[in-house]
PALO-434147 format. One record per residue (C-alpha): x, y, z; residue in three letters. Coordinates in steps of 0.25 Angstrom, whole numbers, plus 5000, padded with zeros to 4 digits. Layout:
N
XYZALA/...
***
This chain:
697
479652025085MET/479751955098ALA/479851815090SER/481051865082SER/481751925094VAL/481551795102VAL/481951715090SER/483251795088TRP/483651785103ILE/483351645104THR/484051605092GLY/485251685096LEU/485351615109VAL/484951475105MET/485951485093GLY/487051515103SER/486751395112ILE/485951295104MET/486551285090GLU/486651135090GLU/485251115094THR/484651205083GLN/484051325091ALA/483151365080ASP/482051275084VAL/482151335098VAL/482151475093THR/480951445084GLU/480151385096ASN/480451505105ILE/480151605095SER/478751555092GLU/478451545107ALA/478851695109ALA/477751745100ASP/476651705109SER/477351695123LEU/478351815124PHE/478251965126SER/479452045122MET/479852055136PHE/479851905137ASP/480651895125ILE/481751985130VAL/481751915143LEU/481751785137LEU/482951825128ALA/483751875140ILE/483451745148ILE/483851655136ILE/485151745134GLY/485551735148ALA/485351585148ALA/486151575135SER/487251645141TRP/487251555153TRP/487251425144LEU/488351485135VAL/489251515147LYS/489051385153ARG/489451315141ASN/490651405139ASN/490151455126ARG/490451605122SER/489651695113ILE/490551795107ASP/489651915104SER/488151945101LEU/488551965086SER/489051825086ASN/487651775091ILE/486851855082LYS/487651795070SER/487151655074TYR/485951605065SER/485151485069ILE/484851405057GLN/483951285057PRO/484851165056THR/484551015056SER/485450945066ILE/486050825060VAL/486450725071ILE/487250605066GLN/486550475069SER/487450385078PRO/487150275068THR/487850355057ASP/489150265059ASN/488350145062SER/488850035052PHE/487849935058VAL/486650025053LYS/487350045040LYS/487449895038LEU/486049875042GLN/485449985034SER/486149935021SER/485949785023GLY/487449755026ARG/488149655035SER/489549675032LEU/490449795037VAL/491849805033VAL/492649905042PHE/494049955038TYR/495250005046GLY/496050075034SER/497250175034GLN/497550165019THR/496250115013GLY/496549965011THR/495749925023GLY/494550005018GLU/494749945004GLU/494649805009PHE/493449835018ALA/492749885005GLY/493049764997ARG/492549675008LEU/491249755010ALA/491049754995LYS/491249594994GLU/490249575005GLY/489049584995VAL/489649464988ARG/489449385001TYR/488049445005ARG/488749535015LEU/488449675011LYS/489549755016GLY/489949895021MET/491349965023VAL/491550035036ALA/492550135042ASP/492650105057PRO/492950245059GLU/491550285054GLU/490850175061CYS/490350155075ASP/491150025077MET/490449995090GLU/489349945081GLU/490049825078LEU/489249765090VAL/487949785082ASN/488449725069LEU/488049585073LYS/486549635072ASN/486749635057ILE/486549485051PRO/487849425045ASN/488649555048SER/490149555047LEU/491149665050ALA/492449655043VAL/493649745047PHE/494749775037CYS/495749835047MET/497149895044ALA/498249905054THR/498950035054TYR/500250095060GLY/500750005072GLU/499549915073GLY/498550025073ASP/497150035067PRO/496850125056THR/496350265059ASP/494950235055ASN/494950105064ALA/495550165076MET/494350195084GLU/493750055081PHE/495049995085TYR/495050065098GLU/493550035101TRP/493949885099LEU/495149895108GLN/494349965119ASN/492949915118GLY/492249785122ASP/491149785112ALA/490349645111ASP/490549615096LEU/489849475097THR/489149445084GLY/490049535076LEU/490649455064ASN/491949515059TYR/493149495050ALA/494449575049ILE/495549595038PHE/496749675043GLY/497649755034LEU/499049765039GLY/500549755035ASN/501449645040LYS/502649735040THR/502049805052TYR/502249755066GLU/500749765069HIS/500249685057TYR/498649695056ASN/498549725071GLU/497249795070VAL/496549685062ALA/497149585072ILE/496649655084TYR/495249685078LEU/495049535075ASP/495449495089LYS/494649605096ARG/493349585088LEU/493449435092GLU/493649475107GLU/492449565106LEU/491549445101GLY/491549465086ALA/491549345077THR/492749335067ARG/492149295054VAL/493449275046TYR/494949275050GLU/495749405051LEU/496349445038GLY/497749515039LEU/498149595027GLY/499649625025ASP/499849745017ASP/501349715016ASP/501049595007ALA/499749595000ASN/498549645008ILE/497649634996GLU/497949484995ASP/497749475010ASP/496349535009PHE/495849464998ILE/496349325003THR/495649365017TRP/494349415010LYS/494149295001ASP/494249205013LYS/493349295021PHE/492149295013TRP/491849145013PRO/492049135028VAL/491049255029VAL/490049175020CYS/490149055029ASP/490049135042PHE/488749205038PHE/488249095029GLY/488149175016ILE/488649145002GLU/489449234992SER/488549284981THR/489749244972GLY/489649374965GLU/490949454963ASP/490649594969ILE/491149714961SER/490249824966MET/490749974966ARG/490750034979GLN/490650174974TYR/489750234962ARG/490350344954VAL/489750474951GLU/490350564940GLU/490050714939TYR/489950794926GLU/489950924934ASP/490850934945ALA/490150934959PRO/490451054968ASP/491150964978ARG/492350884971VAL/493550834979PHE/494950864974SER/495850784983GLY/495250804997GLU/495250695007MET/493850715013ALA/493350865014ARG/493150935001LEU/494151054999HIS/494851005011SER/496251035005LEU/495851175001LYS/495051215014ASN/495951155024GLN/495551145039ARG/496051055050PRO/496150955056PRO/496950885045TYR/496850735043ASP/496750615033ALA/495350675028LYS/495850815029ASN/497350835025PRO/498050955026TYR/498651025013LEU/500051045018SER/501151125010LYS/502451055007ILE/503551145013LEU/504751055010ILE/504950935000ASN/506450904999ARG/507150784995GLU/507850705006LEU/508650604998PHE/510050654993LYS/510250554982GLY/509750434975GLY/508450414967GLU/507550414979ARG/506850534984HIS/506350564999CYS/505550695002MET/505550775015HIS/504250855015LEU/503750955024GLU/502250985025PHE/501751115031ASP/500651095042ILE/500751235049GLU/499351275046ASP/498751135047SER/498551115062LYS/499150975060MET/500050925071ARG/501050805070TYR/502050735079GLU/503350665075SER/503050525070GLY/501650565063ASP/501350545049HIS/501050645038LEU/499950595028ALA/500050645014VAL/498950635004TYR/499550624990PRO/498950624976ILE/499150524965ASN/500050544953ASN/499350624942THR/499950544931GLU/499350414937LEU/497950484940VAL/497950524925GLU/498250384920LYS/497150324928ILE/496150424921GLY/496650384907LYS/496650234910LEU/495250244915CYS/494850334904GLU/494150434913LYS/494250584915SER/494950614929LEU/494250744930ASP/492850674931THR/492250704945ILE/491650584952PHE/491150524965SER/491250384970LEU/490050364979ILE/489850244988ASN/488750144984THR/488650104998ASP/487750215004GLU/488050165019GLU/489550185017SER/490150305024SER/491150315013LYS/490450385002LYS/491650394992HIS/492950324991PRO/493650464991PHE/493150604991PRO/492150624980CYS/491750684970PRO/493150704964CYS/493750694950SER/494450564946TYR/495750634946ARG/495550674960THR/495250534965ALA/496450474958LEU/497350584963THR/496950604977HIS/496050494982TYR/496450354975LEU/497750274976ASP/498150244962ILE/499550194965THR/499250074974GLN/499249934969ASN/497749904967PRO/497149794975ARG/496449674969THR/495049724970HIS/495349844961VAL/495949744951LEU/494649664951LYS/493849794948GLU/494749834937LEU/494649704930ALA/493249734926GLU/493749854918TYR/494649774909CYS/494249754895SER/495449654893ASP/495049514898PRO/496549484902ALA/496649614910GLU/495349594917LYS/495849454921GLU/497149504926LYS/496449594935LEU/495449494940LYS/496549394942LEU/497349494951MET/496049524959ALA/495849374962SER/496349294974THR/496949184965SER/498449164967PRO/498749204953GLU/497949334955GLY/498649374968LYS/499949344961ALA/499649434949LEU/499149544958TYR/500349534966GLN/501249544954LYS/500549634945TRP/499949734955ILE/500849734967ASN/502249694962GLU/502049774949ASP/501549894957ASN/500349924948ARG/499350034952ASN/498050064946ILE/498650144934VAL/499650034931HIS/498549924931ILE/497650014921LEU/498850034912GLU/499249894912ASP/497849844910LEU/497349944899PRO/495949874897SER/495649904912CYS/494850034911LYS/494150054925PRO/493150154928ALA/493850264935LEU/492850284946ASP/492850134949HIS/494450144950LEU/494250254960CYS/493350164968GLU/494450054968LEU/495650124971LEU/496050154985PRO/496150284992ARG/497450364990LEU/498050365005GLN/498850475012PRO/500350445013ARG/500950445027TYR/502350495030TYR/503050495044SER/503250635048ILE/504750675048SER/504650805057SER/504350845071SER/503250945074PRO/504151005085LYS/505151045074GLU/504151065063HIS/502751095068PRO/502251155055ASN/502751055045THR/502750895043VAL/503950825037HIS/503850695029VAL/504950615022THR/504550535010ALA/505250445000VAL/504750454986LEU/504150324981VAL/504450284967GLU/504750154961TYR/504650074948GLN/503749954947THR/503949824940PRO/503049874928THR/504049994926GLY/503150094932ARG/503550194942VAL/502650204954ASN/502750324963LYS/502250354977GLY/501050434977VAL/501350534989ALA/502850544988THR/502850564972THR/501750674975TRP/502550734986LEU/503850744979ARG/503350834969GLU/502850934980LYS/504051014982ILE/503751154987PRO/504251274980SER/504451414987PRO/504051484973ASP/502751404973SER/501451484977ALA/500651354979THR/501151264990PRO/501251114988LEU/500251044997THR/499950905002VAL/498750855010PRO/499350795023ILE/498850755037PHE/499550705050ILE/499450555054ARG/499750535069LYS/500750425072SER/501150345084GLN/502550355080PHE/502950455091ARG/504250495099LEU/504250465114PRO/503550565122THR/504850595130LYS/505950645121PRO/507050585130GLN/506550445126VAL/507650385116PRO/507150345102ILE/507650255091ILE/507150285077MET/507350185065VAL/506950245052GLY/507650215038PRO/507250295026GLY/506050385028THR/505750305040GLY/506650415047VAL/505550515044ALA/504750515058PRO/506150505065PHE/506550645059ARG/505350695066GLY/505650625079PHE/507150675079ILE/506650815076GLN/505750805088GLU/506850755097ARG/507750865092ASN/506650975095PHE/506550915109THR/508050915111LYS/508151065106VAL/507151095117GLU/508151045127GLY/507450915131LYS/508050785132GLN/507950695120VAL/508250545121GLY/509150465111GLN/508650475097THR/509150365088VAL/508850355073LEU/509150245063TYR/508950285049PHE/509350215036GLY/509450255022CYS/510250215009ARG/511350315008LYS/511850435017LYS/511950525005ASP/510650484999GLU/509450465008ASP/509850495022PHE/508650565026LEU/508750695035TYR/510250665036GLN/510650805040GLU/509550815051GLU/509850685057PHE/511350715058LEU/511050845064LYS/510150775075TYR/511350675077GLN/512350785079GLU/511550855089ASN/511450735097GLY/509950705096LEU/509950585086LEU/510750455085THR/510750435070LEU/510950295064ASN/510950285049VAL/511050165040ALA/511450185025PHE/511050065019SER/511750085005ARG/513050145009GLU/513750015011GLN/513849875006ALA/512949815016GLN/511649885019LYS/511449945032VAL/509949975037TYR/509450045050VAL/509149905055THR/510649875056HIS/510850005064LEU/509749975073VAL/510349835076GLU/511749885078LYS/511149985089ASP/510549885097ALA/511149935110ASP/510750075108THR/509350035104ILE/509149945116TRP/509650055125ASN/508650145120ILE/507550045122PHE/507950015136GLU/507850165139ASN/506450175134GLY/506750215120GLY/505850215108HIS/506050145094LEU/505450205081TYR/505450135067ILE/505050205054CYS/505050155040GLY/504850025033ASP/503949925040ALA/504249805032LYS/505749785034SER/506449895042MET/505449905053ALA/505349755055VAL/506949745055ASP/507049855065VAL/506049785074ARG/506749655074ASN/508049715077ILE/507449795088ILE/506949665094LEU/508249605092LYS/508949715100ILE/507949705111ILE/508149555112GLN/509649565112GLU/509849695121LYS/508749665130GLY/509149515132SER/507749475129LEU/507149355121THR/506449385108GLU/505149375114GLU/505549475125GLN/506149565115ALA/504749565107GLN/504049605121VAL/505049715123TYR/504849775109TYR/503349765110LYS/503349835123LYS/504149945117MET/503049955106GLU/501949955116THR/502650075123GLN/502750145110LYS/504250135110ARG/504350075097ILE/503650145085SER/503550115070MET/503150205059ASP/503350105047VAL/502750075033TRP/502849965023SER/
***
């Protein structure tokens, strides 16, 4: 009896104050000691002392115990404490334990950098450098200082530049460590391939900085920096760099190629006759996350939002533009004007069914792809197990032009020698092969369905095809609303993508085609939903509303500016001073594609907005926003001299470049500056965040 009383009291108290230290051990020891040492009076006294001490400790730590009933309901269960080893994210230990010396890190926003990293690591075996792919976000990157302890070790970085010269999300922490730290990287051997786009001002800035910084910290560059241009042919850039990279690596380490053409599967397949209990049906990470929703919502846990409004914005012509409003009232998500809305689309059902038929496989088969590399943190290429239909619908990009390494693998499934040679040629680095790939794949815009249709003897194993195809990425849209006016909804503006290819086929945008069909009906009992999340942006209004702003946004480039104008209007209605707000918008015809015409004209009437519109096809000579900007040189210079901000949104390849050149010309002429001085003036405005761009190619 005494033993049980002490055990209960001790368990009661210890359970309240020592949960994380497993009080059952203490309870058991005190309980056993009580049998031989304590009388009943001692037991009661001990309980009082422990209770008083517990109360004091709880009070000191600002913890509260609601009621005795709550305490009684606490049950101590023997639990093994799992303390994560500090070496769990040690890539050096993983290399050592698996006999590897090559690690390929990737900074990737769309999956291309990760794909290139995987190809390099895979090819390492051919050069007696067994490799491993690593995500810097999941690694202790400070361990780079210890990589030299592994003989013939080499770190390769496939790093994409994102936004306005920024690192990708998964490389941000590593990038900041390099910027702020001063680690001694002497003995580290490295090489870098950058992924960028020449239409952007900060072309491959991350890779260029990383290359320079690693050298400054004492690391040894094994091969020259490679710069891939996604505006041209980044696949060709990568292959050209890679094919020169390996011979230099062999010379550096004194090794030789095995001469073997490596074609190993990264994943093994497991198919199930009886469906497992846990089967993914489109979730990004957590099983049933789209049914059992809980915040916070992000790329791995999107919010299933109801579409409240989906209306056509164009008033004529054959093109279509949607205004969509998404409900976020119960999501706890917050956004700011200038942020982006990410939408997870699904692939066209007809294309998915075609792949099943062309590969002669039942799409209802449940399967898993399991990484053959047990050291890899990435166990599956996408959530598994799932059906082939789910994989092709939710997880894989089946509309992208396949890269050459995919064609190389597909060639092995061709029974027709001519078709096999055609694929092999396009996968080669010969001038003829590159020219054929550029014409037959890129210019003719063939996706995987088209290739399998046009090469009927090619019957790939569907599980292998699922391994080869890239992940289906979310689509990002500039938010076209202000949270001050619309705190519970997010608006986007999207043009339907649809065009005919040289082969006579009609290609359709994955997201816009899917969204166009989602028109809510008040009579429907089931709401139309879309998985979304908010991506923060640096595209921001000045903190002081009285600062004047210039906005240049033709077409759907006007989307974020609708949000900016709404926000300035909200501030004005509150009675606060709002600076000059100037918009340059361009479209084809006033009565056809003048987006948000009524709204903008209303803002102009109430004195908030200075509206300048270029209608390119309403006169013999085309007029674009660039012409209007150039014409308003005095106004623009005056705004600049009064601390104003410039915002540009839209096409990066031509419009943004043209606007930048015109602005430089205005600065030079109105400021009576030399060309070099104008460049300095412009750069200073960029540094001060007075010039911002939200552009795409």
